[in-house]
LUMBAFI-346351 format. One line per 3 residues: for each residue x, y, z of C-alpha. Coordinates in steps of 0.1 Angstrom, whole numbers, always signed. Example, Ala and Ser with C-alpha at 12.3 -4.5 7.8 and 13.67 -1.06 7.14 Angstrom:
// LUMBAFI-346351
+123,-45,+78 | +137,-11,+71
// end
This chain:
// LUMBAFI-346351
-240,-159,-169 | -270,-162,-192 | -297,-134,-195
-333,-147,-201 | -359,-125,-217 | -378,-120,-184
-349,-95,-178 | -351,-58,-186 | -325,-52,-211
-307,-17,-216 | -320,+4,-243 | -301,+1,-277
-287,+36,-272 | -252,+49,-281 | -229,+20,-274
-207,+29,-305 | -183,+58,-296 | -185,+90,-315
-171,+92,-350 | -132,+88,-355 | -124,+79,-318
-118,+42,-323 | -82,+46,-335 | -73,+50,-298
-89,+16,-287 | -66,-14,-283 | -97,-36,-274
-135,-34,-282 | -165,-56,-293 | -184,-53,-326
-218,-45,-330 | -244,-72,-329 | -242,-94,-359
-274,-113,-372 | -265,-151,-368 | -299,-164,-372
-316,-154,-395 | -286,-144,-417 | -277,-120,-430
-309,-102,-415 | -341,-112,-402 | -371,-109,-424
-404,-104,-406 | -431,-95,-429 | -469,-91,-424
-479,-85,-460 | -466,-92,-495 | -477,-73,-527
-468,-82,-563 | -463,-52,-584 | -444,-47,-617
-428,-80,-617 | -414,-75,-582 | -425,-88,-548
-427,-62,-521 | -428,-74,-485 | -438,-52,-457
-437,-58,-418 | -415,-54,-386 | -383,-57,-406
-393,-27,-427 | -396,-29,-465 | -380,-57,-487
-381,-64,-524 | -376,-95,-544 | -375,-107,-580
-380,-144,-572 | -392,-147,-536 | -358,-161,-526
-333,-134,-528 | -346,-103,-508 | -331,-68,-506
-341,-45,-477 | -353,-13,-488 | -359,+4,-456
-358,-6,-419 | -376,+26,-407 | -409,+16,-422
-412,-13,-395 | -446,-8,-382 | -467,-18,-415
-493,-44,-408 | -513,-45,-439 | -504,-30,-474
-523,-30,-507 | -514,-17,-542 | -541,+7,-555
-528,+9,-590 | -510,+41,-583 | -494,+36,-549
-490,+17,-519 | -517,+20,-490 | -510,+7,-458
-518,+5,-419 | -490,+13,-393 | -500,+16,-357
-527,+41,-355 | -521,+56,-390 | -532,+50,-424
-501,+58,-447 | -493,+60,-484 | -461,+57,-507
-455,+57,-544 | -422,+41,-542 | -429,+18,-513
-400,+33,-492 | -408,+69,-486 | -444,+71,-466
-466,+98,-458 | -494,+97,-432 | -527,+99,-448
-549,+98,-415 | -540,+96,-379 | -566,+81,-355
-562,+101,-321 | -553,+80,-292 | -548,+88,-256
-509,+84,-253 | -511,+73,-218 | -541,+48,-215
-549,+36,-249 | -529,+22,-280 | -547,+20,-315
-535,-8,-338 | -550,-9,-373 | -544,-45,-386
-560,-50,-419 | -571,-30,-450 | -593,-39,-480
-607,-21,-512 | -640,-27,-531 | -664,-8,-550
-644,+25,-551 | -641,+25,-512 | -613,+16,-485
-619,+1,-451 | -594,-3,-422 | -600,-23,-391
-581,-28,-358 | -585,-23,-320 | -582,+2,-294
-565,-15,-265 | -559,-2,-229 | -535,-23,-208
-543,-1,-178 | -579,-10,-180 | -578,-44,-196
-602,-30,-224 | -604,-38,-260 | -629,-20,-285
-631,-24,-323 | -618,+4,-347 | -632,+9,-382
-620,+34,-407 | -636,+42,-441 | -625,+63,-470
-638,+70,-506 | -604,+79,-520 | -578,+66,-496
-569,+100,-486 | -598,+113,-466 | -606,+89,-437
-635,+90,-412 | -643,+67,-381 | -670,+42,-394
-701,+35,-373 | -703,-1,-365 | -729,-20,-342
-718,-25,-307 | -703,-60,-297 | -719,-80,-271
-690,-72,-247 | -679,-38,-261 | -651,-35,-237
-634,-68,-249 | -639,-66,-287 | -616,-64,-316
-614,-65,-355 | -586,-83,-368 | -591,-86,-407
-612,-73,-435 | -616,-83,-471 | -640,-75,-501
-660,-105,-508 | -693,-114,-526 | -700,-78,-532
-695,-64,-497 | -668,-58,-471 | -665,-85,-445
-646,-78,-412 | -640,-103,-384 | -626,-104,-348
-647,-107,-319 | -676,-109,-342 | -683,-106,-378
-694,-75,-396 | -706,-71,-432 | -713,-38,-453
-722,-32,-490 | -706,+0,-489 | -683,+5,-460
-708,+28,-441 | -738,+6,-430 | -727,-25,-411
-745,-55,-400 | -732,-77,-370 | -734,-115,-364
-721,-126,-331 | -720,-162,-339 | -688,-160,-361
-653,-151,-345 | -618,-153,-359 | -584,-136,-367
-583,-138,-405 | -607,-145,-434 | -605,-153,-470
-629,-159,-500 | -627,-173,-535 | -657,-156,-547
-682,-183,-535 | -672,-193,-501 | -661,-172,-473
-638,-188,-448 | -631,-174,-411 | -603,-190,-393
-606,-191,-355 | -587,-205,-328 | -591,-242,-335
-621,-241,-361 | -629,-227,-395 | -663,-212,-403
-674,-214,-439 | -705,-196,-455 | -717,-189,-490
-746,-166,-478 | -736,-151,-445 | -767,-165,-432
-757,-200,-424 | -723,-210,-413 | -706,-245,-413
-679,-251,-386 | -651,-275,-395 | -618,-285,-376
-589,-266,-386 | -555,-283,-391 | -538,-253,-374
-542,-232,-343 | -547,-196,-346 | -548,-198,-383
-541,-171,-411 | -561,-179,-442 | -555,-164,-475
-570,-172,-512 | -542,-171,-538 | -537,-190,-571
-568,-209,-573 | -568,-224,-536 | -571,-214,-500
-539,-213,-479 | -539,-217,-442 | -507,-210,-420
-504,-216,-383 | -490,-241,-355 | -499,-276,-365
-529,-286,-344 | -523,-323,-343 | -484,-323,-339
-467,-328,-306 | -443,-298,-313 | -471,-277,-326
-445,-264,-354 | -454,-238,-380 | -471,-253,-409
-488,-244,-443 | -518,-262,-457 | -539,-258,-491
-575,-266,-499 | -595,-261,-530 | -629,-261,-510
-617,-249,-475 | -629,-285,-461 | -603,-309,-470
-567,-296,-464 | -533,-309,-476 | -502,-301,-457
-473,-284,-478 | -438,-296,-476 | -418,-268,-461
-380,-273,-460 | -380,-254,-427 | -407,-250,-402
-415,-213,-411 | -442,-192,-395 | -461,-174,-425
-487,-146,-425 | -494,-139,-461 | -494,-157,-496
-496,-142,-531 | -495,-161,-565 | -474,-144,-594
-454,-153,-623 | -460,-190,-622 | -450,-193,-585
-465,-190,-549 | -446,-168,-526 | -453,-167,-488
-437,-144,-462 | -438,-141,-424 | -407,-150,-404
-388,-153,-437 | -401,-162,-471 | -409,-194,-490
-415,-201,-526 | -431,-228,-546 | -437,-237,-582
-463,-265,-574 | -479,-256,-542 | -467,-286,-526
-428,-285,-522 | -417,-249,-506 | -381,-235,-504
-376,-212,-476 | -352,-184,-472 | -341,-160,-444
-360,-182,-422 | -365,-174,-388 | -373,-207,-370
-385,-192,-337 | -410,-166,-326 | -393,-158,-296
-360,-172,-281 | -352,-172,-244 | -315,-183,-240
-285,-194,-262 | -253,-215,-254 | -224,-226,-274
-199,-254,-269 | -180,-280,-289 | -184,-260,-322
-223,-259,-319 | -246,-233,-307 | -279,-240,-293
-309,-216,-287 | -341,-223,-270 | -376,-205,-273
-406,-197,-255 | -429,-218,-276 | -408,-250,-274
-385,-240,-302 | -349,-258,-301 | -326,-244,-326
-291,-258,-334 | -262,-247,-356 | -231,-268,-362
-199,-252,-371 | -213,-219,-380 | -234,-236,-406
-273,-233,-412 | -297,-234,-383 | -322,-262,-382
-350,-267,-357 | -353,-299,-337 | -387,-314,-332
-384,-329,-297 | -418,-341,-291 | -433,-312,-271
-441,-274,-271 | -436,-265,-236 | -418,-232,-230
-381,-237,-229 | -362,-210,-205 | -325,-217,-205
-297,-239,-219 | -263,-249,-207 | -231,-266,-222
-203,-284,-206 | -178,-311,-214 | -209,-336,-210
-230,-317,-236 | -260,-296,-235 | -288,-296,-212
-321,-273,-217 | -347,-267,-189 | -382,-254,-191
-418,-257,-182 | -420,-293,-167 | -392,-308,-190
-353,-310,-195 | -338,-319,-229 | -304,-336,-229
-280,-339,-257 | -243,-353,-258 | -236,-336,-293
-262,-309,-297 | -278,-331,-326 | -296,-359,-310
-318,-349,-281 | -340,-367,-253 | -369,-351,-233
-374,-359,-196 | -399,-346,-171 | -391,-326,-142
-400,-336,-107 | -437,-331,-102 | -437,-309,-135
-417,-281,-118 | -410,-253,-143 | -372,-248,-144
-359,-212,-151 | -321,-213,-152 | -294,-239,-153
-256,-240,-151 | -231,-268,-158 | -196,-279,-150
-185,-313,-163 | -215,-338,-154 | -228,-317,-127
-259,-295,-133 | -276,-271,-111 | -311,-256,-120
-336,-231,-103 | -372,-230,-106 | -393,-199,-109
-407,-202,-76 | -373,-203,-56 | -363,-238,-56
-328,-255,-66 | -324,-289,-83 | -293,-310,-91
-286,-334,-117 | -256,-356,-125 | -270,-363,-162
-293,-334,-168 | -322,-359,-171 | -327,-369,-136
-333,-342,-111 | -334,-340,-74 | -349,-310,-53
-321,-294,-30 | -333,-288,+5 | -325,-252,+14
-339,-252,+50 | -304,-249,+65 | -300,-213,+50
-328,-203,+76 | -348,-178,+53 | -374,-182,+28
-364,-175,-10 | -387,-158,-34 | -365,-165,-66
-331,-169,-81 | -321,-141,-105 | -288,-156,-114
-266,-188,-114 | -230,-192,-122 | -202,-218,-118
-165,-216,-119 | -135,-237,-105 | -160,-263,-90
-180,-238,-71 | -217,-230,-79 | -230,-196,-71
-268,-185,-67 | -280,-149,-63 | -314,-149,-47
-339,-125,-32 | -354,-129,+3 | -389,-114,+5
-380,-98,+39 | -343,-95,+40 | -332,-85,+6
-307,-101,-17 | -279,-126,-9 | -254,-149,-27
-251,-185,-17 | -223,-211,-28 | -219,-248,-30
-192,-272,-41 | -215,-299,-50 | -249,-283,-58
-264,-300,-26 | -251,-282,+3 | -254,-244,+0
-239,-217,+22 | -248,-180,+24 | -216,-162,+16
-227,-126,+12 | -256,-102,+16 | -263,-79,-14
-284,-46,-13 | -297,-55,-48 | -324,-81,-53
-311,-89,-88 | -273,-93,-84 | -256,-108,-115
-228,-133,-112 | -201,-142,-137 | -169,-163,-136
-138,-154,-156 | -100,-147,-151 | -98,-169,-118
-127,-149,-100 | -163,-143,-96 | -180,-109,-100
-213,-99,-88 | -232,-67,-93 | -247,-48,-65
-265,-16,-74 | -238,+7,-79 | -209,-17,-67
-192,-45,-82 | -182,-74,-57 | -154,-99,-64
-144,-132,-50 | -114,-156,-59 | -132,-186,-44
-171,-178,-44 | -168,-177,-6 | -149,-145,+5
-162,-114,-11 | -153,-76,-12 | -163,-46,-29
-139,-36,-57 | -156,-9,-75 | -183,+18,-69
-179,+37,-101 | -213,+30,-118 | -243,+8,-117
-235,-21,-142 | -257,-48,-158 | -252,-76,-182
-219,-89,-169 | -201,-112,-191 | -164,-127,-194
-152,-121,-229 | -122,-144,-230 | -97,-121,-215
-116,-95,-197 | -149,-87,-182 | -176,-67,-200
-208,-48,-189 | -231,-22,-195 | -245,+8,-175
-281,+18,-173 | -277,+43,-201 | -267,+17,-225
-227,+26,-225 | -203,-4,-228 | -173,-9,-204
-146,-36,-201 | -123,-45,-172 | -96,-70,-167
-103,-75,-130 | -136,-58,-122 | -121,-28,-104
-114,-4,-131 | -139,-1,-159 | -129,+16,-191
-156,+28,-218 | -151,+12,-252 | -173,+4,-283
-196,-23,-280 | -230,-39,-290 | -262,-23,-281
-279,-42,-253 | -269,-68,-229 | -256,-104,-239
-273,-134,-230 | -241,-155,-225 | -205,-157,-238
-179,-181,-249 | -144,-169,-254 | -141,-136,-272
-177,-139,-284 | -208,-126,-270 | -243,-139,-276
-277,-128,-276 | -312,-138,-283 | -341,-115,-290
-377,-117,-284 | -385,-118,-321 | -366,-153,-325
-332,-141,-336 | -296,-149,-325 | -269,-123,-325
-233,-124,-317 | -206,-99,-310 | -168,-105,-316
-145,-89,-291 | -106,-83,-294 | -83,-58,-307
-99,-41,-337 | -76,-43,-369 | -90,-14,-385
-111,+20,-380 | -122,+37,-411 | -149,+66,-418
-170,+71,-447 | -185,+105,-446 | -213,+121,-466
-237,+91,-468 | -273,+97,-470 | -309,+85,-472
-326,+117,-480 | -351,+132,-504 | -335,+153,-531
-347,+181,-553 | -376,+175,-579 | -385,+142,-565
-351,+126,-565 | -337,+106,-537 | -301,+104,-522
-287,+69,-515 | -253,+53,-505 | -241,+20,-513
-211,+8,-493 | -188,-18,-505 | -168,-40,-482
-139,-64,-492 | -119,-87,-472 | -84,-91,-489
-71,-118,-462 | -67,-154,-459 | -92,-154,-429
-127,-145,-423 | -130,-111,-406 | -160,-93,-388
-168,-58,-399 | -188,-36,-377 | -206,-5,-391
-221,+23,-369 | -239,+52,-386 | -237,+86,-367
-261,+111,-381 | -250,+147,-387 | -249,+169,-354
-251,+137,-333 | -223,+118,-315 | -244,+88,-306
-248,+60,-331 | -282,+60,-348 | -278,+25,-361
-251,-4,-359 | -246,-37,-372 | -219,-62,-378
-211,-87,-407 | -188,-117,-412 | -167,-115,-446
-152,-148,-455 | -116,-146,-468 | -116,-131,-503
-149,-119,-504 | -168,-88,-509 | -203,-77,-503
-221,-45,-514 | -247,-30,-491 | -272,-12,-514
-288,+19,-497 | -268,+10,-467 | -281,+34,-443
-317,+27,-446 | -315,-9,-457 | -288,-21,-431
-289,+5,-403 | -325,+19,-402 | -311,+55,-407
-329,+76,-431 | -308,+106,-428 | -274,+120,-437
-246,+103,-416 | -210,+94,-413 | -204,+55,-413
-176,+44,-387 | -160,+11,-396 | -140,-14,-377
-129,-48,-383 | -119,-78,-362 | -95,-106,-376
-80,-87,-402 | -83,-54,-424 | -111,-43,-446
-111,-24,-478 | -141,+0,-478 | -156,+25,-501
-189,+40,-508 | -209,+56,-537 | -235,+82,-528
-258,+91,-557 | -290,+109,-567 | -316,+84,-579
-339,+96,-606 | -362,+79,-630 | -336,+81,-660
-308,+66,-638 | -282,+77,-611 | -257,+105,-607
-232,+98,-579 | -198,+103,-562 | -171,+79,-550
-168,+82,-512 | -132,+69,-502 | -124,+59,-466
-107,+83,-441 | -85,+71,-413 | -93,+90,-381
-56,+95,-377 | -55,+118,-408 | -74,+144,-389
-57,+178,-392 | -50,+193,-357 | -42,+227,-344
-13,+245,-365 | -21,+224,-395 | -44,+229,-426
-64,+211,-451 | -71,+226,-486 | -101,+216,-508
-98,+222,-547 | -121,+224,-575 | -149,+241,-556
-174,+267,-575 | -204,+287,-568 | -232,+299,-589
-253,+329,-578 | -283,+313,-598 | -292,+282,-580
-306,+268,-616 | -273,+270,-632 | -235,+261,-624
-224,+245,-593 | -230,+249,-554 | -204,+236,-528
-211,+218,-496 | -186,+215,-470 | -181,+186,-444
-163,+187,-412 | -158,+156,-391 | -144,+161,-355
-122,+131,-346 | -105,+124,-314 | -119,+129,-279
-119,+167,-279 | -142,+193,-295 | -130,+210,-327
-127,+246,-334 | -117,+254,-370 | -115,+285,-390
-128,+280,-428 | -111,+304,-452 | -131,+306,-485
-109,+321,-513 | -114,+326,-550 | -92,+314,-577
-68,+343,-573 | -64,+334,-535 | -84,+364,-524
-105,+360,-493 | -141,+356,-500 | -153,+347,-465
-142,+333,-430 | -162,+313,-409 | -155,+298,-376
-171,+264,-368 | -175,+247,-335 | -178,+209,-337
-182,+187,-307 | -161,+159,-303 | -172,+127,-323
-196,+148,-343 | -200,+155,-381 | -215,+187,-399
-221,+199,-433 | -222,+234,-443 | -245,+235,-474
-239,+260,-502 | -211,+273,-482 | -203,+303,-504
-236,+318,-505 | -233,+335,-472 | -204,+354,-484
-210,+363,-519 | -238,+373,-544 | -217,+366,-574
-204,+336,-593 | -171,+318,-586 | -157,+298,-614
-129,+284,-593 | -127,+285,-555 | -106,+270,-527
-116,+262,-490 | -88,+261,-465 | -95,+246,-429
-72,+256,-401 | -82,+239,-368 | -74,+260,-335
-83,+232,-314 | -91,+194,-318 | -87,+176,-349
-107,+175,-379 | -114,+156,-412 | -129,+176,-442
-144,+172,-475 | -165,+190,-501 | -192,+178,-524
-194,+200,-556 | -230,+195,-571 | -243,+205,-605
-273,+225,-599 | -290,+214,-630 | -281,+176,-632
-278,+171,-595 | -245,+153,-602 | -221,+155,-574
-181,+152,-572 | -166,+144,-538 | -134,+163,-532
-107,+152,-504 | -83,+176,-490 | -56,+178,-517
-22,+163,-513 | +9,+185,-519 | +34,+174,-544
+66,+189,-538 | +89,+203,-563 | +101,+176,-585
+75,+151,-576 | +53,+138,-603 | +14,+140,-600
-5,+118,-625 | -40,+123,-636 | -53,+94,-657
-86,+93,-672 | -84,+126,-690 | -94,+134,-725
-113,+153,-751 | -133,+126,-771 | -169,+118,-783
-190,+96,-760 | -224,+76,-764 | -253,+96,-775
-234,+124,-791 | -216,+134,-757 | -183,+152,-755
-161,+143,-728 | -137,+167,-716 | -113,+173,-686
-107,+204,-665 | -74,+203,-647 | -68,+223,-617
-35,+235,-604 | -32,+252,-568 | -2,+269,-554
-4,+264,-516 | +29,+283,-509 | +40,+320,-504
+59,+322,-537 | +49,+317,-575 | +56,+284,-589
+58,+270,-626 | +42,+238,-634 | +48,+215,-665
+19,+197,-677 | +27,+167,-699 | +1,+147,-721
+4,+110,-726 | -21,+98,-752 | -37,+66,-744
-20,+38,-761 | +12,+55,-770 | +43,+45,-751
+76,+61,-748 | +71,+94,-734 | +49,+127,-734
+36,+138,-767 | +30,+174,-758 | +36,+197,-727
+26,+232,-715 | +38,+254,-688 | +16,+270,-663
+25,+298,-638 | +6,+298,-607 | +9,+328,-582
+13,+323,-544 | -21,+309,-530 | -38,+311,-564
-53,+283,-584 | -55,+278,-621 | -81,+257,-639
-74,+247,-673 | -108,+241,-688 | -109,+211,-714
-70,+209,-709 | -68,+181,-736 | -86,+197,-762
-80,+235,-757 | -48,+234,-738 | -29,+207,-759
-51,+208,-790 | -54,+171,-789 | -86,+147,-794
-87,+115,-775 | -80,+99,-740 | -49,+106,-722
-29,+106,-689 | -16,+139,-676 | +16,+143,-655
+24,+174,-637 | +57,+186,-622 | +62,+218,-603
+92,+241,-599 | +98,+266,-572 | +75,+251,-547
+47,+224,-540 | +17,+221,-561 | -19,+205,-554
-36,+188,-584 | -70,+177,-591 | -94,+172,-623
-129,+166,-632 | -137,+146,-664 | -172,+151,-675
-198,+154,-703 | -220,+184,-706 | -255,+183,-719
-286,+208,-719 | -296,+193,-686 | -264,+200,-670
-230,+180,-667 | -221,+148,-652 | -186,+134,-645
-159,+122,-621 | -135,+139,-599 | -97,+124,-600
-74,+136,-574 | -38,+132,-588 | -20,+102,-578
+17,+97,-568 | +40,+70,-578 | +40,+56,-545
+2,+46,-551 | +15,+23,-581 | +12,-16,-582
+46,-30,-582 | +59,-68,-584 | +58,-68,-545
+26,-50,-542 | -5,-60,-560 | -34,-37,-559
-71,-43,-555 | -102,-26,-572 | -136,-28,-557
-172,-20,-567 | -169,-33,-602 | -203,-41,-620
-217,-53,-654 | -251,-54,-665 | -262,-81,-691
-273,-54,-714 | -260,-19,-719 | -297,-1,-714
-296,-5,-677 | -273,-12,-648 | -236,-4,-649
-204,-13,-669 | -168,-10,-656 | -137,+3,-675
-104,-5,-661 | -74,+19,-666 | -36,+9,-664
-7,+36,-663 | +29,+25,-666 | +47,+54,-649
+81,+39,-655 | +103,+37,-684 | +102,-2,-684
+80,-24,-703 | +57,-43,-682 | +32,-73,-682
+1,-67,-661 | -23,-93,-651 | -60,-85,-639
-75,-112,-620 | -113,-106,-618 | -134,-124,-592
-172,-122,-583 | -179,-108,-548 | -182,-145,-536
-146,-150,-544 | -152,-172,-576 | -127,-167,-604
-142,-150,-635 | -111,-150,-654 | -76,-132,-660
-69,-104,-685 | -34,-100,-695 | -22,-68,-708
+14,-56,-721 | +24,-20,-714 | +51,-2,-732
+72,+24,-711 | +49,+52,-699 | +21,+38,-717
-16,+40,-707 | -46,+16,-717 | -81,+12,-708
-99,-21,-707 | -133,-12,-717 | -161,-32,-700
-135,-53,-686 | -157,-78,-670 | -172,-86,-704
-138,-98,-714 | -142,-127,-689 | -178,-130,-681
-211,-133,-702 | -242,-120,-686 | -245,-97,-656
-220,-95,-628 | -235,-78,-599 | -204,-73,-579
-169,-80,-585 | -132,-74,-574 | -101,-71,-595
-66,-78,-583 | -39,-61,-605 | -3,-77,-605
+28,-71,-624 | +58,-96,-624 | +80,-71,-642
+108,-59,-619 | +111,-22,-617 | +79,-14,-632
+51,+6,-615 | +15,+6,-626 | -14,+30,-615
-46,+10,-617 | -81,+27,-616 | -117,+17,-625
-145,+37,-638 | -179,+26,-627 | -206,+40,-652
-243,+41,-651 | -256,+27,-684 | -286,+50,-683
-271,+84,-674 | -235,+76,-684 | -224,+93,-650
-190,+77,-640 | -173,+75,-607 | -134,+70,-604
-122,+42,-584 | -86,+43,-574 | -66,+10,-565
-59,-2,-529 | -25,-16,-525 | -26,-50,-512
+3,-46,-487 | -15,-15,-474 | -52,-26,-472
-73,+4,-459 | -75,+0,-422 | -41,-15,-417
-13,-1,-396 | +2,+14,-429 | -30,+23,-445
-38,+52,-467 | -70,+70,-467 | -85,+99,-483
-61,+124,-474 | -29,+106,-483 | -40,+94,-517
// end
C-alpha cells in the first residue's frame, strides 16, 4: 500500500518510546533516515559570506560551509528564515511575521513582531534590504479564508525599532503582495504585484506597469524577474521587457554578472536551471551537474556559491558542482524493486537510485504531475496527469499517453498486470503499463466517487472506494477487469495491505482481515489505525496520535518504537516515505541489536554569554553496515522531541557536531536514546561550554538501560563538591533517568566527606523521563563542602544516575558515573595521574578520592607507577577510610608521594570494598579545567583475544586551534607486551600503525598520537589497540585536549568483544 501526499499524515509526535524502555523490545523500526538528500536536506533561502565562511539560512535551519561543498548544520530550530543580511555586527533576518537578529547566526532574538490575526490572517515577510543607514522589509498579509492578499512593508533606522511603512495602494488592494526589496541606484526598490521606489524608506512611489517576484541591480540597470519575462530599466521611468529563459525566475547580481534561476522555459521537462548574463539581455545557461532549484547566489573567495534545494559551487561561473542536492520540489510516491528505488514528484520529477547509490533525475520529456509508482517483476510503472511511464530496469524510461488524457492517481502491479485508478473514480488495466483500457464498473450497480487505495496479493487485486450515497466498500478482482463488491465499510477511506498470506483493511476503529480478498471478518477493535504497511514479517500502523504499533496477524497490536509519520510504501523490512519538500526517507525494521542512553546532552545558553553544546560520536565496529536510530527526549518529557536515523558502513565512524540542534532540532537539555539495527554501535558524547577562548567539556559515556538501579539497590556518586559562593569553588548537578515502564521514586542522600547526612530529598520521576537537580546541595547547606557523596536509593521503579561537577569560575564540568565497588583484593587502576608542568606555565595535578561504602573501616594501599618505568610500584601509601566516609587525596602524586611527573595509580583495599575516582586538572586564576577518571578494573584491559577501540580522536593541523589526542597504555601484568595501535580516519581509511613495547607493569603515553602517522588535520579518527602477547593485559585510554584552553576529557577504550550495546555490553555503571 502506498500513501500519496493528498492524504493527511499523522503528526510527528512521540513515536519513540520513553528513554530506557527499548531494552524490552524484541522488534522495532528506526526513526526516519534521510536517503535523498543524504545525510540531510539542505533547503536554504539565503546565503551570506562572513569572515571566510558561508552562512546559509532557510527551511532546513542554519548551515555553515568553508567551501560551499561541505556544509555543517548549526541549528534546525531556526527554520523559518526567508531573508538574511549581515550588518557588520550581526545577522538581521525575516522569519514569518517577525524581524530577528543574531550575533552568532544560531541564537536569534525577535526585534519586531507584526501583529496578525491568529485565525484569519498570516503575515509572511519575504525580503530585507539596507541602504543609506536604513532597513526595509517587505512581504504579504494573507487570508486563506477570505482569499485576500495585501502588501506589508516595515522600515527601521537602526534594525532594532521597526514601524509599518505607508505605501501607495495597489490597483487591487485585496490581491496584492510584495515579494522582494533591494537598495539600488540610491533608493529602495520593492516589487511584487507592483513596483515601489523610495529614497529614504519612508516616502514611496508606485508603478503598476511592473510586476515580479525578484529583482537585482548592477548599479546601472535594474532587472525585475516576472512569470515569463524580464523588465529592465536604468531610470525607473522607461522599462524594456525581454523574454526570460526561465519561469518564475529569481534574479541576483553577484561577482560581476546577473544570475537567473528557475524552471527552464524552453525545456520539455522544465527542469531547474541557472543562467548568467553581463547585461540581463543575453543569457547563457550554466552547466549544473544535477538539476537543482536555486534561490540565492554569492561571490566570495574566488568562487560562486548558490543555495536552494542544496548548494552549488563554481570557480568559473560555467560549470557547477552540486552538493546535498534535492532533485525535487515535492514528491508524491516511492517504490523499490530489483535493487533500485524510484520516486516521483508533483512537478514531473522522476528520481532513481541504484543499489543505494546517488540519486539522479531522469528527464523523460515532460513536466506533468506524477502521482504514483509501482514495481513488479516486469519493472516499474509510473502514472500521473495524462501520462504513464514504463521502465524494465528503472534506468531507461518511455512515456505513453493515457486514454483521453485521464489523470491517474494510483497504481499497483503484480507480474505483468497493472491496475490504476483515476482521480474521478475510474479503474484502468494494462498488460504492459503503456497501453491502458478503461474498466467497466457498471455491474457493481452504484456510482463511485473515488478510490482511496489499491492493493494486490496472491493474484487478487483490491480497491477501496467511496460511494457518494452509500459510504465505503471494498471490491476485488482476479484479473483487474471483472470486479465484485466483497465488503462494506463504515469508513470512506479504508486502507489496504497484503502480507503474511492475508489482506488487512482499516475501517475507523476496526481492522478487517481476509485470506483471499473475498471473505472478510473483523479481527480487531482496539484503536483507529492509519498507514497500514507490511514490514517483512509483520504489519505496522500508526494511530491518530502518532503512536506506532506492530502485529503479526492484524488482531493484536503492540506499541513499539518506530518512525514519526506514515510510510508511503514498504519492501521487506524497510519502510519508505516521501515528503512534500522533495525528500525520500526510509526506516529499517527488525530486532534492534542495541539500546544505549547518553544523558546530559545540551544545546543551551550558558553563563556570561557562553553556550553549551554536545557532540556525539558513533562507530560501527562490525563487518556489515548498521542503521543507528537517535531520539532526543528533553528533560521532564517522555516524548521524543526529535529523532533521526543514520546508516554507518562497516568500520566507519561519524561525529555529530552539536547533535541536538544540528541533527535533531532540539535546543534544550536532553537524554539521547540510541538503538541500532544490523549490529552493535559504539557511542559516546562530549558536552562542552563553548567560549571565545575555546571549549571546556566533559566526556559522556553511554548507559545501558539494564544498568538501572531498582528498589533495594543503590548508586553512589563520588567526587562531588559545593561552594557557598557561586563565584568560587564548585557546584554539583544531579541527574536522574527513570528507565523501564514504571515511574520511579528515589531517595537521594547527600552526605559530606565524613559520611554525615547533609540533606535527604525524595524525587518522583515518571517512567521514561529524565530530570536534573541543579546545584543540588544549596537547598541543604549554607557552607562549603570540599568532599561530598550522593547516594540514590530507589523505592520503586528503576533509575540511572549521574552527576556533573562544574567549576564555578571556568565553567569546566566533569561527568561522574555511579562508582564501581572494588572488593577487597581487587585492583583498581587510575591512569593519567600526575604532578607536572604543562603548556603555558600550567601545573597539572591529580586529586584521588577513596570512598568506603561499607559499614566497617577499610585500609587502602595506593601505589605509584611512574610513566615509562616498569617492574613494579616505586612508592606506596596507606590510607584508612572510616565506614561511609570519603578521603580525597589532593595532589596525590606531588603531596602524597612526593613525586614529580606522570604516573599510574593502583588501589587495593583490605577489610571491605572501596570506590575510587580521580580528577586530573590544571588550575589558573580563572579557575580549573580537567578530566574525571573513574578507576578501571583489569577486566577492562585489552588482551590477545580482545582488542579495544578508542573513539572521538582528533588532530588539528596546528596547535593554536582545534584539538590534539594523547593515547595512554598501561600494562597491568608482570608480562612484557607488544602493543599495536591501528589508527583510521572516520571513513575507515588506514592512517598508520604505531607499535609500542611495554615492560611489566609499565605505562606510556603516545603524545599527539595521530601526528605519528598523519601530517595535517585529522578531523575524526578511531584507534584499535591490540596485543599479540599471551597473558598480557593492557588498559588503553585517550585524552582529547582542546588546543586553546588545554581542557582534556578522558576517553576509555571499549573492548571489541563487548561493543557497547551488545548482549555482553558494558556501560557507564559497569566500567
